[in-house]
Structures are given as C-alpha cells and as structure tokens.
Backbone of each chain as nested JSON, in Angstrom:
{
  "chains": [
    {"id": "A", "residues": [
      {"number": 1, "name": "MET", "atoms": {"N": [117.533, -68.743, -45.897], "CA": [116.463, -68.557, -44.903], "C": [116.473, -69.737, -43.928]}},
      {"number": 2, "name": "THR", "atoms": {"N": [116.229, -69.431, -42.709], "CA": [116.25, -70.431, -41.638], "C": [114.935, -70.335, -40.871]}},
      {"number": 3, "name": "LYS", "atoms": {"N": [114.534, -71.448, -40.295], "CA": [113.376, -71.416, -39.39], "C": [113.864, -70.978, -38.009]}},
      {"number": 4, "name": "PHE", "atoms": {"N": [113.016, -70.267, -37.313], "CA": [113.309, -69.834, -35.943], "C": [112.101, -70.098, -35.064]}},
      {"number": 5, "name": "MET", "atoms": {"N": [112.383, -70.472, -33.804], "CA": [111.334, -70.522, -32.79], "C": [111.679, -69.447, -31.779]}},
      {"number": 6, "name": "ASP", "atoms": {"N": [110.776, -68.49, -31.603], "CA": [111.034, -67.537, -30.524], "C": [110.02, -67.733, -29.42]}},
      {"number": 7, "name": "VAL", "atoms": {"N": [110.457, -67.35, -28.216], "CA": [109.693, -67.637, -27.011], "C": [109.518, -66.35, -26.215]}},
      {"number": 8, "name": "HIS", "atoms": {"N": [108.291, -66.116, -25.774], "CA": [107.962, -64.971, -24.923], "C": [107.473, -65.528, -23.59]}},
      {"number": 9, "name": "HIS", "atoms": {"N": [108.096, -65.09, -22.499], "CA": [107.679, -65.515, -21.159], "C": [106.842, -64.403, -20.506]}},
      {"number": 10, "name": "ASN", "atoms": {"N": [106.357, -64.68, -19.299], "CA": [105.596, -63.677, -18.528], "C": [104.342, -63.195, -19.26]}},
      {"number": 11, "name": "MET", "atoms": {"N": [103.665, -64.127, -19.91], "CA": [102.457, -63.799, -20.67], "C": [101.223, -64.433, -20.02]}},
      {"number": 12, "name": "VAL", "atoms": {"N": [101.274, -64.622, -18.71], "CA": [100.137, -65.259, -18.013], "C": [98.857, -64.481, -18.286]}},
      {"number": 13, "name": "GLY", "atoms": {"N": [97.81, -65.185, -18.643], "CA": [96.504, -64.559, -18.869], "C": [96.306, -64.013, -20.267]}},
      {"number": 14, "name": "ILE", "atoms": {"N": [97.286, -64.209, -21.15], "CA": [97.129, -63.728, -22.533], "C": [95.833, -64.312, -23.132]}},
      {"number": 15, "name": "THR", "atoms": {"N": [95.115, -63.47, -23.86], "CA": [93.857, -63.911, -24.478], "C": [94.077, -64.156, -25.972]}},
      {"number": 16, "name": "GLU", "atoms": {"N": [93.078, -64.765, -26.588], "CA": [93.142, -64.991, -28.028], "C": [93.255, -63.646, -28.763]}},
      {"number": 17, "name": "GLU", "atoms": {"N": [92.539, -62.637, -28.268], "CA": [92.586, -61.31, -28.896], "C": [93.991, -60.708, -28.775]}},
      {"number": 18, "name": "ASP", "atoms": {"N": [94.596, -60.822, -27.6], "CA": [95.972, -60.322, -27.409], "C": [96.927, -60.991, -28.397]}},
      {"number": 19, "name": "LEU", "atoms": {"N": [96.813, -62.319, -28.478], "CA": [97.737, -63.074, -29.333], "C": [97.542, -62.688, -30.791]}},
      {"number": 20, "name": "ARG", "atoms": {"N": [96.273, -62.562, -31.177], "CA": [95.979, -62.214, -32.566], "C": [96.488, -60.808, -32.895]}},
      {"number": 21, "name": "ALA", "atoms": {"N": [96.282, -59.866, -31.983], "CA": [96.729, -58.487, -32.211], "C": [98.261, -58.426, -32.336]}},
      {"number": 22, "name": "ALA", "atoms": {"N": [98.944, -59.173, -31.471], "CA": [100.416, -59.172, -31.512], "C": [100.901, -59.786, -32.826]}},
      {"number": 23, "name": "HIS", "atoms": {"N": [100.275, -60.889, -33.216], "CA": [100.668, -61.58, -34.453], "C": [100.402, -60.672, -35.661]}},
      {"number": 24, "name": "MET", "atoms": {"N": [99.256, -60.006, -35.663], "CA": [98.917, -59.103, -36.784], "C": [99.909, -57.939, -36.853]}},
      {"number": 25, "name": "ALA", "atoms": {"N": [100.347, -57.442, -35.7], "CA": [101.331, -56.348, -35.676], "C": [102.655, -56.807, -36.29]}},
      {"number": 26, "name": "ASP", "atoms": {"N": [103.016, -58.056, -36.051], "CA": [104.221, -58.616, -36.686], "C": [104.021, -58.755, -38.196]}},
      {"number": 27, "name": "LEU", "atoms": {"N": [102.883, -59.317, -38.566], "CA": [102.639, -59.572, -40.0], "C": [102.637, -58.279, -40.808]}},
      {"number": 28, "name": "ALA", "atoms": {"N": [102.167, -57.214, -40.179], "CA": [102.042, -55.939, -40.891], "C": [103.383, -55.381, -41.345]}},
      {"number": 29, "name": "ILE", "atoms": {"N": [104.452, -55.724, -40.62], "CA": [105.771, -55.135, -40.934], "C": [106.831, -56.177, -41.276]}},
      {"number": 30, "name": "GLN", "atoms": {"N": [106.5, -57.457, -41.227], "CA": [107.505, -58.512, -41.379], "C": [108.262, -58.438, -42.7]}},
      {"number": 31, "name": "ALA", "atoms": {"N": [107.589, -57.999, -43.767], "CA": [108.224, -57.987, -45.088], "C": [109.414, -57.036, -45.143]}},
      {"number": 32, "name": "GLU", "atoms": {"N": [109.409, -56.048, -44.266], "CA": [110.516, -55.075, -44.266], "C": [111.836, -55.703, -43.84]}},
      {"number": 33, "name": "GLU", "atoms": {"N": [111.756, -56.867, -43.177], "CA": [112.972, -57.588, -42.777], "C": [113.03, -58.968, -43.428]}},
      {"number": 34, "name": "SER", "atoms": {"N": [112.175, -59.197, -44.429], "CA": [112.105, -60.504, -45.106], "C": [111.833, -61.652, -44.133]}},
      {"number": 35, "name": "VAL", "atoms": {"N": [111.054, -61.345, -43.1], "CA": [110.66, -62.369, -42.12], "C": [109.259, -62.847, -42.476]}},
      {"number": 36, "name": "HIS", "atoms": {"N": [109.005, -64.131, -42.25], "CA": [107.647, -64.652, -42.428], "C": [107.256, -65.414, -41.16]}},
      {"number": 37, "name": "PHE", "atoms": {"N": [106.344, -64.823, -40.389], "CA": [105.845, -65.498, -39.194], "C": [104.77, -66.484, -39.625]}},
      {"number": 38, "name": "GLU", "atoms": {"N": [104.986, -67.763, -39.29], "CA": [104.095, -68.81, -39.784], "C": [102.967, -69.126, -38.817]}},
      {"number": 39, "name": "GLN", "atoms": {"N": [103.309, -69.138, -37.527], "CA": [102.311, -69.573, -36.552], "C": [102.72, -69.074, -35.178]}},
      {"number": 40, "name": "ALA", "atoms": {"N": [101.735, -68.847, -34.33], "CA": [102.012, -68.503, -32.929], "C": [101.054, -69.279, -32.045]}},
      {"number": 41, "name": "TRP", "atoms": {"N": [101.579, -69.762, -30.936], "CA": [100.809, -70.588, -29.999], "C": [101.005, -70.032, -28.59]}},
      {"number": 42, "name": "ALA", "atoms": {"N": [99.973, -70.078, -27.77], "CA": [100.123, -69.6, -26.394], "C": [99.549, -70.569, -25.375]}},
      {"number": 43, "name": "ASP", "atoms": {"N": [100.26, -70.667, -24.258], "CA": [99.782, -71.343, -23.054], "C": [99.555, -70.24, -22.031]}},
      {"number": 44, "name": "PRO", "atoms": {"N": [98.301, -69.744, -21.897], "CA": [98.039, -68.6, -21.027], "C": [98.259, -68.907, -19.55]}},
      {"number": 45, "name": "GLU", "atoms": {"N": [98.158, -70.175, -19.171], "CA": [98.308, -70.528, -17.757], "C": [99.78, -70.44, -17.342]}},
      {"number": 46, "name": "ALA", "atoms": {"N": [100.67, -70.989, -18.158], "CA": [102.109, -70.892, -17.869], "C": [102.665, -69.552, -18.326]}},
      {"number": 47, "name": "GLY", "atoms": {"N": [101.931, -68.856, -19.192], "CA": [102.39, -67.546, -19.646], "C": [103.514, -67.613, -20.657]}},
      {"number": 48, "name": "VAL", "atoms": {"N": [103.403, -68.557, -21.584], "CA": [104.452, -68.697, -22.595], "C": [103.83, -68.644, -23.992]}},
      {"number": 49, "name": "VAL", "atoms": {"N": [104.532, -67.949, -24.884], "CA": [104.109, -67.85, -26.286], "C": [105.272, -68.322, -27.157]}},
      {"number": 50, "name": "TYR", "atoms": {"N": [104.961, -69.166, -28.127], "CA": [105.938, -69.634, -29.119], "C": [105.55, -69.086, -30.479]}},
      {"number": 51, "name": "CYS", "atoms": {"N": [106.544, -68.573, -31.218], "CA": [106.308, -68.118, -32.591], "C": [107.278, -68.839, -33.509]}},
      {"number": 52, "name": "LEU", "atoms": {"N": [106.741, -69.4, -34.577], "CA": [107.57, -70.05, -35.595], "C": [107.678, -69.118, -36.788]}},
      {"number": 53, "name": "SER", "atoms": {"N": [108.905, -68.907, -37.243], "CA": [109.1, -68.018, -38.379], "C": [110.157, -68.566, -39.322]}},
      {"number": 54, "name": "GLU", "atoms": {"N": [110.203, -67.957, -40.504], "CA": [111.291, -68.187, -41.448], "C": [111.902, -66.809, -41.668]}},
      {"number": 55, "name": "ALA", "atoms": {"N": [113.216, -66.713, -41.565], "CA": [113.833, -65.387, -41.581], "C": [115.303, -65.479, -41.968]}},
      {"number": 56, "name": "PRO", "atoms": {"N": [115.87, -64.351, -42.395], "CA": [117.292, -64.359, -42.75], "C": [118.208, -64.426, -41.527]}},
      {"number": 57, "name": "SER", "atoms": {"N": [117.741, -64.011, -40.353], "CA": [118.583, -64.035, -39.151], "C": [117.725, -63.872, -37.905]}},
      {"number": 58, "name": "LYS", "atoms": {"N": [118.324, -64.238, -36.777], "CA": [117.705, -64.054, -35.469], "C": [117.441, -62.569, -35.228]}},
      {"number": 59, "name": "GLU", "atoms": {"N": [118.39, -61.737, -35.659], "CA": [118.266, -60.286, -35.446], "C": [117.076, -59.72, -36.215]}},
      {"number": 60, "name": "ALA", "atoms": {"N": [116.843, -60.236, -37.411], "CA": [115.702, -59.759, -38.201], "C": [114.389, -60.075, -37.476]}},
      {"number": 61, "name": "VAL", "atoms": {"N": [114.301, -61.284, -36.912], "CA": [113.101, -61.667, -36.148], "C": [112.919, -60.707, -34.972]}},
      {"number": 62, "name": "GLN", "atoms": {"N": [114.01, -60.453, -34.258], "CA": [113.89, -59.601, -33.076], "C": [113.537, -58.162, -33.447]}},
      {"number": 63, "name": "ARG", "atoms": {"N": [114.073, -57.655, -34.554], "CA": [113.739, -56.282, -34.961], "C": [112.238, -56.127, -35.213]}},
      {"number": 64, "name": "ILE", "atoms": {"N": [111.639, -57.138, -35.861], "CA": [110.187, -57.061, -36.098], "C": [109.431, -57.104, -34.768]}},
      {"number": 65, "name": "HIS", "atoms": {"N": [109.803, -58.046, -33.912], "CA": [109.116, -58.155, -32.615], "C": [109.297, -56.867, -31.796]}},
      {"number": 66, "name": "GLU", "atoms": {"N": [110.488, -56.299, -31.863], "CA": [110.751, -55.074, -31.086], "C": [109.886, -53.924, -31.594]}},
      {"number": 67, "name": "ARG", "atoms": {"N": [109.849, -53.747, -32.911], "CA": [109.049, -52.658, -33.48], "C": [107.558, -52.873, -33.232]}},
      {"number": 68, "name": "ALA", "atoms": {"N": [107.152, -54.144, -33.154], "CA": [105.732, -54.444, -32.898], "C": [105.404, -54.341, -31.41]}},
      {"number": 69, "name": "GLY", "atoms": {"N": [106.436, -54.12, -30.596], "CA": [106.186, -53.864, -29.171], "C": [106.275, -55.068, -28.259]}},
      {"number": 70, "name": "HIS", "atoms": {"N": [106.873, -56.176, -28.758], "CA": [106.962, -57.365, -27.893], "C": [108.257, -58.119, -28.18]}},
      {"number": 71, "name": "LEU", "atoms": {"N": [109.346, -57.662, -27.576], "CA": [110.64, -58.338, -27.693], "C": [110.527, -59.802, -27.273]}},
      {"number": 72, "name": "ALA", "atoms": {"N": [111.204, -60.665, -28.007], "CA": [111.246, -62.083, -27.62], "C": [112.294, -62.29, -26.534]}},
      {"number": 73, "name": "ASP", "atoms": {"N": [112.026, -63.241, -25.633], "CA": [112.996, -63.573, -24.577], "C": [114.053, -64.557, -25.075]}},
      {"number": 74, "name": "GLU", "atoms": {"N": [113.671, -65.391, -26.014], "CA": [114.613, -66.357, -26.611], "C": [114.297, -66.44, -28.097]}},
      {"number": 75, "name": "ILE", "atoms": {"N": [115.33, -66.587, -28.917], "CA": [115.108, -66.86, -30.35], "C": [116.085, -67.957, -30.748]}},
      {"number": 76, "name": "HIS", "atoms": {"N": [115.53, -69.079, -31.198], "CA": [116.352, -70.234, -31.553], "C": [116.301, -70.55, -33.038]}},
      {"number": 77, "name": "PRO", "atoms": {"N": [117.455, -70.569, -33.698], "CA": [117.471, -71.094, -35.066], "C": [117.179, -72.6, -35.0]}},
      {"number": 78, "name": "LEU", "atoms": {"N": [116.538, -73.117, -36.039], "CA": [116.107, -74.523, -36.053], "C": [116.657, -75.227, -37.283]}},
      {"number": 79, "name": "PRO", "atoms": {"N": [117.955, -75.513, -37.289], "CA": [118.517, -76.17, -38.474], "C": [118.024, -77.604, -38.645]}},
      {"number": 80, "name": "LEU", "atoms": {"N": [117.536, -78.222, -37.569], "CA": [117.052, -79.609, -37.657], "C": [115.539, -79.665, -37.498]}},
      {"number": 81, "name": "ILE", "atoms": {"N": [114.889, -80.256, -38.48], "CA": [113.432, -80.36, -38.479], "C": [113.033, -81.747, -38.967]}},
      {"number": 82, "name": "VAL", "atoms": {"N": [112.186, -82.412, -38.206], "CA": [111.645, -83.701, -38.677], "C": [110.144, -83.697, -38.497]}}
    ]},
    {"id": "B", "residues": [
      {"number": 1, "name": "MET", "atoms": {"N": [90.682, -83.049, -28.197], "CA": [92.119, -83.071, -28.49], "C": [92.666, -81.652, -28.42]}},
      {"number": 2, "name": "THR", "atoms": {"N": [93.825, -81.532, -27.904], "CA": [94.478, -80.227, -27.712], "C": [95.859, -80.302, -28.335]}},
      {"number": 3, "name": "LYS", "atoms": {"N": [96.331, -79.148, -28.79], "CA": [97.719, -79.09, -29.244], "C": [98.61, -78.91, -28.026]}},
      {"number": 4, "name": "PHE", "atoms": {"N": [99.81, -79.476, -28.103], "CA": [100.808, -79.327, -27.038], "C": [102.161, -79.009, -27.656]}},
      {"number": 5, "name": "MET", "atoms": {"N": [102.922, -78.17, -26.951], "CA": [104.326, -77.959, -27.299], "C": [105.132, -78.528, -26.146]}},
      {"number": 6, "name": "ASP", "atoms": {"N": [105.981, -79.489, -26.445], "CA": [106.864, -79.935, -25.368], "C": [108.289, -79.565, -25.699]}},
      {"number": 7, "name": "VAL", "atoms": {"N": [109.064, -79.402, -24.631], "CA": [110.41, -78.862, -24.743], "C": [111.381, -79.802, -24.031]}},
      {"number": 8, "name": "HIS", "atoms": {"N": [112.482, -80.083, -24.709], "CA": [113.567, -80.894, -24.143], "C": [114.815, -80.022, -24.069]}},
      {"number": 9, "name": "HIS", "atoms": {"N": [115.385, -79.907, -22.883], "CA": [116.615, -79.133, -22.718], "C": [117.829, -80.072, -22.663]}},
      {"number": 10, "name": "ASN", "atoms": {"N": [119.01, -79.497, -22.544], "CA": [120.252, -80.28, -22.416], "C": [120.485, -81.204, -23.607]}},
      {"number": 11, "name": "MET", "atoms": {"N": [120.177, -80.717, -24.798], "CA": [120.343, -81.514, -26.019], "C": [121.444, -80.918, -26.906]}},
      {"number": 12, "name": "VAL", "atoms": {"N": [122.426, -80.283, -26.276], "CA": [123.503, -79.673, -27.069], "C": [124.175, -80.724, -27.946]}},
      {"number": 13, "name": "GLY", "atoms": {"N": [124.352, -80.397, -29.216], "CA": [125.044, -81.29, -30.138], "C": [124.155, -82.325, -30.789]}},
      {"number": 14, "name": "ILE", "atoms": {"N": [122.859, -82.274, -30.523], "CA": [121.941, -83.242, -31.155], "C": [122.096, -83.159, -32.681]}},
      {"number": 15, "name": "THR", "atoms": {"N": [122.091, -84.324, -33.313], "CA": [122.237, -84.384, -34.775], "C": [120.882, -84.64, -35.428]}},
      {"number": 16, "name": "GLU", "atoms": {"N": [120.855, -84.487, -36.731], "CA": [119.627, -84.78, -37.466], "C": [119.23, -86.255, -37.264]}},
      {"number": 17, "name": "GLU", "atoms": {"N": [120.231, -87.134, -37.241], "CA": [119.958, -88.564, -37.051], "C": [119.348, -88.82, -35.667]}},
      {"number": 18, "name": "ASP", "atoms": {"N": [119.904, -88.159, -34.637], "CA": [119.364, -88.302, -33.274], "C": [117.902, -87.865, -33.233]}},
      {"number": 19, "name": "LEU", "atoms": {"N": [117.654, -86.692, -33.827], "CA": [116.305, -86.123, -33.777], "C": [115.327, -87.032, -34.522]}},
      {"number": 20, "name": "ARG", "atoms": {"N": [115.772, -87.524, -35.664], "CA": [114.904, -88.396, -36.462], "C": [114.613, -89.703, -35.718]}},
      {"number": 21, "name": "ALA", "atoms": {"N": [115.637, -90.268, -35.112], "CA": [115.454, -91.532, -34.377], "C": [114.493, -91.34, -33.203]}},
      {"number": 22, "name": "ALA", "atoms": {"N": [114.635, -90.219, -32.502], "CA": [113.753, -89.954, -31.358], "C": [112.311, -89.761, -31.827]}},
      {"number": 23, "name": "HIS", "atoms": {"N": [112.159, -89.018, -32.906], "CA": [110.821, -88.749, -33.441], "C": [110.182, -90.058, -33.932]}},
      {"number": 24, "name": "MET", "atoms": {"N": [110.97, -90.876, -34.601], "CA": [110.451, -92.155, -35.107], "C": [110.038, -93.069, -33.943]}},
      {"number": 25, "name": "ALA", "atoms": {"N": [110.789, -93.025, -32.853], "CA": [110.45, -93.84, -31.679], "C": [109.114, -93.389, -31.087]}},
      {"number": 26, "name": "ASP", "atoms": {"N": [108.86, -92.074, -31.122], "CA": [107.556, -91.563, -30.671], "C": [106.444, -92.009, -31.619]}},
      {"number": 27, "name": "LEU", "atoms": {"N": [106.693, -91.832, -32.906], "CA": [105.656, -92.154, -33.896], "C": [105.257, -93.631, -33.836]}},
      {"number": 28, "name": "ALA", "atoms": {"N": [106.23, -94.475, -33.529], "CA": [105.978, -95.923, -33.528], "C": [104.95, -96.337, -32.483]}},
      {"number": 29, "name": "ILE", "atoms": {"N": [104.839, -95.571, -31.389], "CA": [103.936, -95.981, -30.297], "C": [102.857, -94.945, -29.977]}},
      {"number": 30, "name": "GLN", "atoms": {"N": [102.864, -93.804, -30.69], "CA": [101.966, -92.701, -30.335], "C": [100.483, -93.087, -30.358]}},
      {"number": 31, "name": "ALA", "atoms": {"N": [100.104, -94.002, -31.265], "CA": [98.688, -94.35, -31.401], "C": [98.138, -95.018, -30.146]}},
      {"number": 32, "name": "GLU", "atoms": {"N": [99.022, -95.625, -29.37], "CA": [98.574, -96.316, -28.148], "C": [98.031, -95.343, -27.106]}},
      {"number": 33, "name": "GLU", "atoms": {"N": [98.38, -94.059, -27.259], "CA": [97.872, -93.024, -26.343], "C": [97.064, -91.978, -27.111]}},
      {"number": 34, "name": "SER", "atoms": {"N": [96.72, -92.282, -28.363], "CA": [95.968, -91.333, -29.214], "C": [96.68, -89.995, -29.355]}},
      {"number": 35, "name": "VAL", "atoms": {"N": [98.013, -90.04, -29.351], "CA": [98.832, -88.842, -29.547], "C": [99.269, -88.795, -31.005]}},
      {"number": 36, "name": "HIS", "atoms": {"N": [99.348, -87.569, -31.556], "CA": [99.89, -87.422, -32.903], "C": [100.987, -86.355, -32.864]}},
      {"number": 37, "name": "PHE", "atoms": {"N": [102.23, -86.791, -33.002], "CA": [103.343, -85.841, -33.051], "C": [103.431, -85.294, -34.464]}},
      {"number": 38, "name": "GLU", "atoms": {"N": [103.329, -83.969, -34.579], "CA": [103.253, -83.343, -35.902], "C": [104.612, -82.918, -36.433]}},
      {"number": 39, "name": "GLN", "atoms": {"N": [105.442, -82.391, -35.535], "CA": [106.715, -81.828, -36.003], "C": [107.66, -81.735, -34.814]}},
      {"number": 40, "name": "ALA", "atoms": {"N": [108.949, -81.833, -35.118], "CA": [109.965, -81.603, -34.08], "C": [111.074, -80.754, -34.676]}},
      {"number": 41, "name": "TRP", "atoms": {"N": [111.569, -79.823, -33.874], "CA": [112.594, -78.884, -34.311], "C": [113.71, -78.87, -33.265]}},
      {"number": 42, "name": "ALA", "atoms": {"N": [114.948, -78.716, -33.708], "CA": [116.053, -78.648, -32.743], "C": [117.007, -77.513, -33.042]}},
      {"number": 43, "name": "ASP", "atoms": {"N": [117.469, -76.897, -31.947], "CA": [118.579, -75.939, -31.973], "C": [119.735, -76.636, -31.262]}},
      {"number": 44, "name": "PRO", "atoms": {"N": [120.639, -77.268, -32.028], "CA": [121.705, -78.069, -31.416], "C": [122.698, -77.225, -30.615]}},
      {"number": 45, "name": "GLU", "atoms": {"N": [122.824, -75.949, -30.952], "CA": [123.789, -75.095, -30.259], "C": [123.288, -74.762, -28.846]}},
      {"number": 46, "name": "ALA", "atoms": {"N": [122.027, -74.373, -28.75], "CA": [121.453, -74.078, -27.43], "C": [121.019, -75.366, -26.726]}},
      {"number": 47, "name": "GLY", "atoms": {"N": [120.884, -76.455, -27.51], "CA": [120.498, -77.727, -26.91], "C": [119.04, -77.811, -26.528]}},
      {"number": 48, "name": "VAL", "atoms": {"N": [118.183, -77.296, -27.406], "CA": [116.752, -77.323, -27.114], "C": [115.999, -77.983, -28.271]}},
      {"number": 49, "name": "VAL", "atoms": {"N": [115.019, -78.802, -27.909], "CA": [114.17, -79.467, -28.897], "C": [112.718, -79.122, -28.571]}},
      {"number": 50, "name": "TYR", "atoms": {"N": [111.952, -78.755, -29.602], "CA": [110.523, -78.487, -29.472], "C": [109.766, -79.544, -30.258]}},
      {"number": 51, "name": "CYS", "atoms": {"N": [108.702, -80.078, -29.658], "CA": [107.829, -81.029, -30.363], "C": [106.404, -80.51, -30.293]}},
      {"number": 52, "name": "LEU", "atoms": {"N": [105.757, -80.466, -31.425], "CA": [104.357, -80.076, -31.5], "C": [103.513, -81.335, -31.674]}},
      {"number": 53, "name": "SER", "atoms": {"N": [102.491, -81.458, -30.848], "CA": [101.631, -82.64, -30.946], "C": [100.172, -82.276, -30.753]}},
      {"number": 54, "name": "GLU", "atoms": {"N": [99.337, -83.228, -31.078], "CA": [97.917, -83.144, -30.758], "C": [97.647, -84.375, -29.905]}},
      {"number": 55, "name": "ALA", "atoms": {"N": [96.991, -84.166, -28.767], "CA": [96.866, -85.281, -27.823], "C": [95.695, -85.065, -26.886]}},
      {"number": 56, "name": "PRO", "atoms": {"N": [95.25, -86.142, -26.244], "CA": [94.147, -85.998, -25.293], "C": [94.571, -85.332, -23.987]}},
      {"number": 57, "name": "SER", "atoms": {"N": [95.842, -85.389, -23.634], "CA": [96.313, -84.776, -22.385], "C": [97.827, -84.66, -22.402]}},
      {"number": 58, "name": "LYS", "atoms": {"N": [98.328, -83.785, -21.507], "CA": [99.76, -83.622, -21.276], "C": [100.38, -84.965, -20.837]}},
      {"number": 59, "name": "GLU", "atoms": {"N": [99.643, -85.68, -20.0], "CA": [100.157, -86.952, -19.468], "C": [100.331, -87.985, -20.591]}},
      {"number": 60, "name": "ALA", "atoms": {"N": [99.427, -87.957, -21.57], "CA": [99.539, -88.892, -22.695], "C": [100.804, -88.59, -23.5]}},
      {"number": 61, "name": "VAL", "atoms": {"N": [101.08, -87.302, -23.715], "CA": [102.308, -86.914, -24.428], "C": [103.531, -87.413, -23.655]}},
      {"number": 62, "name": "GLN", "atoms": {"N": [103.511, -87.186, -22.348], "CA": [104.681, -87.585, -21.551], "C": [104.847, -89.106, -21.507]}},
      {"number": 63, "name": "ARG", "atoms": {"N": [103.756, -89.842, -21.454], "CA": [103.881, -91.309, -21.424], "C": [104.563, -91.82, -22.689]}},
      {"number": 64, "name": "ILE", "atoms": {"N": [104.228, -91.245, -23.839], "CA": [104.887, -91.674, -25.084], "C": [106.363, -91.309, -25.052]}},
      {"number": 65, "name": "HIS", "atoms": {"N": [106.657, -90.061, -24.674], "CA": [108.068, -89.642, -24.618], "C": [108.855, -90.493, -23.616]}},
      {"number": 66, "name": "GLU", "atoms": {"N": [108.22, -90.824, -22.492], "CA": [108.919, -91.617, -21.475], "C": [109.234, -93.015, -22.006]}},
      {"number": 67, "name": "ARG", "atoms": {"N": [108.224, -93.649, -22.613], "CA": [108.434, -95.003, -23.135], "C": [109.454, -94.994, -24.273]}},
      {"number": 68, "name": "ALA", "atoms": {"N": [109.535, -93.881, -25.02], "CA": [110.5, -93.781, -26.126], "C": [111.894, -93.4, -25.613]}},
      {"number": 69, "name": "GLY", "atoms": {"N": [111.979, -93.123, -24.31], "CA": [113.303, -92.899, -23.714], "C": [113.746, -91.451, -23.624]}},
      {"number": 70, "name": "HIS", "atoms": {"N": [112.802, -90.517, -23.788], "CA": [113.2, -89.106, -23.706], "C": [112.078, -88.261, -23.092]}},
      {"number": 71, "name": "LEU", "atoms": {"N": [112.03, -88.283, -21.762], "CA": [111.061, -87.456, -21.019], "C": [111.18, -85.997, -21.425]}},
      {"number": 72, "name": "ALA", "atoms": {"N": [110.054, -85.322, -21.558], "CA": [110.077, -83.879, -21.841], "C": [110.296, -83.105, -20.543]}},
      {"number": 73, "name": "ASP", "atoms": {"N": [110.985, -81.974, -20.648], "CA": [111.208, -81.115, -19.481], "C": [110.019, -80.192, -19.235]}},
      {"number": 74, "name": "GLU", "atoms": {"N": [109.31, -79.825, -20.29], "CA": [108.127, -78.975, -20.172], "C": [107.112, -79.492, -21.191]}},
      {"number": 75, "name": "ILE", "atoms": {"N": [105.849, -79.441, -20.835], "CA": [104.779, -79.741, -21.804], "C": [103.696, -78.693, -21.613]}},
      {"number": 76, "name": "HIS", "atoms": {"N": [103.444, -77.927, -22.671], "CA": [102.479, -76.833, -22.591], "C": [101.269, -77.084, -23.473]}},
      {"number": 77, "name": "PRO", "atoms": {"N": [100.068, -77.075, -22.9], "CA": [98.871, -77.068, -23.742], "C": [98.809, -75.733, -24.466]}},
      {"number": 78, "name": "LEU", "atoms": {"N": [98.268, -75.747, -25.676], "CA": [98.232, -74.54, -26.52], "C": [96.8, -74.233, -26.931]}},
      {"number": 79, "name": "PRO", "atoms": {"N": [96.002, -73.719, -25.994], "CA": [94.613, -73.43, -26.366], "C": [94.489, -72.273, -27.348]}},
      {"number": 80, "name": "LEU", "atoms": {"N": [95.518, -71.418, -27.429], "CA": [95.466, -70.269, -28.337], "C": [96.44, -70.456, -29.488]}},
      {"number": 81, "name": "ILE", "atoms": {"N": [95.915, -70.37, -30.708], "CA": [96.737, -70.557, -31.912], "C": [96.321, -69.522, -32.947]}},
      {"number": 82, "name": "VAL", "atoms": {"N": [97.291, -68.819, -33.483], "CA": [96.995, -67.895, -34.601], "C": [98.015, -68.126, -35.707]}}
    ]}
  ]
}
C-alpha cells in the first residue's frame, strides 16, 4: 500500500457541504478497491482540492473518484514522507 | 490559525534525506513565525512536494520556507477539511 495525494482543480466556490458529500461518496465505495481516503482539504478561492489516501495503486484511487463522479486531475504516489 | 498546503515543483529526484533536511530546516525556525509544519510528502518522479502546516498566515509560511532556502511555488489556505 502506498500513500497518494490527488488534486482536483476548477473547484472555485466549493462549499463544506460539497466537499463532505464528495468525500462521503468516496468513502461509501472505497473498500471495493482497497482504497482508504484519509483526509480532504479545499481552498475554495483558488478552487483546489487535495485528497490524501492509502491505496494499492493510482488507478484504484482514480476508479473510486470516477465512480463517485469526480475524476482527479493529478494523482501522485508519495513514497517519501516526513 | 489556519491550515495551509504548500506545494514545491521542480523537485524531480528528491531523496528522503533531502526531504528530511528541508523539513528539519523548517522545524528549526518555525516557532519564530508561530508556524507548525505537520507533514511533508514527496513524489520524486513528478518532482512535487506537499507540506501541510498550521499558521497565522500564508506569508508566515513563506517566510519560514524562504529563510530555510526553499520558497514554495503555491501556498493554499485550507478553510475546508473533511
């Protein structure tokens, strides 16, 4: 299992409710791909959302996001953590 | 205090030692700006580093990174967290 940071752009004006609903949609199905979404953060002014997860692959993360209706624009494996 | 995610680009090939040294340089002086760096993650292949902090302002985060020798390319306040 590897940590991943995925990034969603073009999210200007996202609200706490939007972020929570999107995160809950991921959590509801994440086990089907052995993904665990740990945290999500948003900067509504710049329109960027970051999601931290632990998953078997980048593709597994994207499959969950795709099925939940919000494809990630970038997904980065994070082999280095301090 | 607000959470911030800052991003450093052009870090292709960064090693665990590099990341640790940079993080330690931040930690050594962070209290002077009331910043607390919580975690840093790197994707050495894409050359991107993410740092999560709690700080009084974006400028305080950047002042620490600047004095430690590694200006951030982006600094995002994170008012929304789930």
